[in-house]
N, C-alpha and C positions, 0 to 999 in steps of 0.2 A: 492289886488286890483284884480284878478282874484281869483276866488273859487277852491277849488280842485278838482271839479267836471265839470271842460272843458276839461279836458285828458282822453280819453278814456279810461275804463275801463284793455280791455286788455293790450293796451301800457303800464298801468302803472302797470299791475302784470309783464311784462317785465322788467321793470326797476324796481320793488324789488326784481326777482327772479337773477336779472343779473347785482348787482347793486356797485360791485368794478370797478376799473377803468381798469384792465387788462381785464375784461369780457366784456368791450363794444362792441366789436363787436358783440360778439354772444346776444346782448342784438338788435343790430341792426335786427340780423335773426330774432330774437325772434318776434318781430314788424312787418318784412316781413310777419312771418305767421298769426300774426293778421290781416295783409290788405291784405292777399293773395287773388287773384282771385276765383271764387270759391263758390257754397255755399252751400259745403257739406264736411261733415268731410274727405274723402275719396278723393276730390277735393283737399282740404289743401294740404293733404299728399304728393300728386301728382305737386304740386306746389313748396312745399320745395324740392324734389328730382330736379326739372326742375332748383330751386334757388342754390343749396348747389353740385351736381354734374353733370360736363361739359365735353362733349365728346370735341377732339382735333377739331381747326376749321379746321386746314390742316392734311389733312392724311397721316398717319404714321411719324408725329411730337407731339410725347405728350408734347411737352412745346405750344402749342400753344392753349391748353387747358385752360391755365393761362390770356389770352386775352381776351377771355368772363367771366370776373368779377366773376370767382369761386373762392372759398377760394383756390384754392391750391393743399395742400398735403390732401392725404388720411384722416389722424387724421383731421386735420381742415374742412374738408367737411362733415367729421360724428358730428362733435363739431355745425357747424353750422345748419347740418338735425337736430339734437338733440333740438335745439334751436329754428331753426324754427318747427317745430311738439310743442315745447310747446308753441308758439303763438298760433298756432290752436286750441291746447287743451283749450287755454283762452279763444278763440273766441266762441266755439261751446261748453264751459261748458267741457270739457271731463273731466274725473277723472284725475288726477294726477298718478294712479295705470294703468291704460289703457294708458296712455302719453308714459308710461317708457316703455313700452313693442313693440313701435313701433318699428320696424328696418326698414333702407333702401333696397330697393328692388335689391339695385346694388353688387352685390358680390366684396368684397373687396380683392385686390390684393395679389396674394400669397406670402408669405414668402419669404426674398431671399436666396439663396441657401447656404447653411451653406461655407465658403471656403474649397480649397482643403486640404488636411492632405498632410504636409509635412515630406520628408520619410528621416533622418538623414543617413548621410554614416556612414557607417560600415566599422572599421578599418581592413586593411587587415591584415591577420594573416601572420606569416612569422620573419624576423628579421628585428628589431627595424629600421626607416630610419636614415641615416648618421653612419652606424656599416661596410659599405659595405667596400671591400679592393680597389673598382674603384674609393673611393673620396680620397684623401687628405688629412692631420687631421690642412696642414696649409697652409697658402695662399701663391699663387706662385710669 
C-alpha cells in the first residue's frame, strides 16, 4: 500500500541503526536528533545536549532532574546524546567518523570516593585470655 519512500530518510537510518528491541529508547532519541530545531550541525548538537542532559528543576534536589523527561542516569544521558548526535549526523550528512568524535560539553561526574580502609585490630601481646588466676576454671 505504502512505498518505502514515505518514511523520512533520517528516521529510516535511525531505525536501522537502533533496530533491536532493547535499543528502542535510543532510536527515539536518534529521531529527535533528526527532527531537532535548528538549521545547522552546531545547533543540532546544542539541542541534543538540551534533550539529554537536564539540570535539576528544584535547587539542591538532584532527583528533580528526572521530572523533566531526561533519561536519568549519567550513562543513559551519554547514550541518549550519542543517539541524538547520530540523528543530527544523518540529517546533515555528516560522516560517521566525525559524528563519533563529538562529545557532550557536560562534565561527567567524578567517580565516587573509594570506601575507607578497615583497620583490623591487632592481637594484644601478653598471656592468652582465660589463663589468668582471677578467673576460676569451674562455674560457680
